[in-house]
N, C-alpha and C positions, 0 to 999 in steps of 0.2 A: 795298415793295409789289410784288406779282407779278401778272402777267396770264398765265393758263394757258389754252391753247385747242387745239381741234381743228377742222380745216376740210377738207371733202371737195372742194368746188367752188371754193374761194377766197373765197366770200362772207363767211364768219365771219372769215377771216384779214384781209380788208379792214376789217371793222368793228373788230377789236381793234387793228389798226395805227392807225386813226384815234383810238381811245380812248387808246392809249398816247401819241400825239402831244398830245392834249388834256391829259393828266396832266402831261406834260413842260412844257407851256405854263404850268401852274399851279405849276411848280417842285417837283413831286412825283417823287421818285426811284422809278422803276418799271422792272422787268425783264420782258420778254416771253419766254414759253416756249411752244414747241410741247409738247403733252402728252408726247410721247416723249422730250423733253429734261428733263422736270421730275421730280425725285425726290419722289414724292407725300408722303412722310413729312415733308418740309420745310414743309408748310403751317403747322405750328405755329411756325415761325420768322419768319413775316410778320405785320405788324400788319393788313395788308389783302390780300385776294386777289380778283381778278376772274376769273371763269370764262367762257370763250367757247366755245360749243358749237353745232353744227348738230344737227338732229333727224333720226333715222334710222327707217326702217320705219314703224310705226304710232304715231308720237309717242314713240319711245324714245330714251334716251341712247345715243350711239354706244359700241360695245364698248370702244374705247380710252380712254374717259373713266370707265369703271366703277371702276377702281382709285382714282382721285382721289375719286370719289363715296364709296366705302367708307372711305377715309382720313378724310374729313370726319365720317363717321358714328362712327368708332372713336376718334379722337384727341380730346384736350381742346382744342377750338378755340372755346370759348364767347366768348373775347375777340377773336377775329379778325373784323374787318369784312369783309363779303363783298358782292359784286355778281355777277349772272349776266346774260349777254347771249347772244343767239343769233339765228340766221337760220332761216327756214323758209318754207314755202309754205302760204298760207291756204286753198289748195284741198284740203288734207288735213284730216280731222276734228280732229286734235289739233295745231293750229298751234303750232309751236315747243314741242312736248310736252317736249323735253329741258330747256328753260328752266323749265317748270313743275315737272318732277321735281326738278331741282336746287333750285329756289326752296323747295319744301315741306320738303326735307331741311335746307337751310341755315338756314331760319327756326327750326328746332328746335335745331340744333347750333352755330350761329354768331350773330354780330350782323349779320344780313342788312340791308343798307342800300337796295338798289335792284335792279330787274330791267328788262330791255329786250328786246323782240322786234322783229326787223327782217324785213320781207317781202322774201324772196329776196335781192336785192343792195342795197347802200348807194345811197340816192337823196339828192338835195339836202335834202329835208325831214327826213331821218334825222340830219343833222349836228346840228341843234338838240337832237334827242332824245339823241344821244350826249353833247352838252355838259351837258345836265341830269343824265344818268347820272353823269358825272364830277363835277359839282358836288355831288351828293348824297354821294359818297364822300369828296370833299375836306372837306366840312363835318363828316362823321363823324370823319375823321382829326384835324381841328383840335380837335373836342370831346374826343377821346381824349387829345390832348396838352395839354388845358386852355387852348387858345388861342381858344375860341369859345363 
């Protein structure tokens, strides 16, 4: 499983590091990649991919995440389980708009399991939300392997 993320302020980075730790606690083999370290064509080689993104401008996907977005659109990734998590500021009209953009596309092209939006930075009440996010993907992985 892969977690691929981009973070401008460090908020999204904190969230994906927590999510990675929660997957490791569930004994799920997971590799964390900054977007600039991840060869996007490799998405087809993972049974599950979590995307972590901040939102830019007026609710847009950050430029550095667009190649990954397009790879999911073009490649045969119907069997890949996906989740998308992001941080944003609800003071903007399109709160976590990049999460919504990825969600809509992943729903069409992959087996989208779960999404999560975090207000600004990780707070104590977000830890439970992250645990639920991980649990949804773990259940999907177990079903995929015929274990649940």
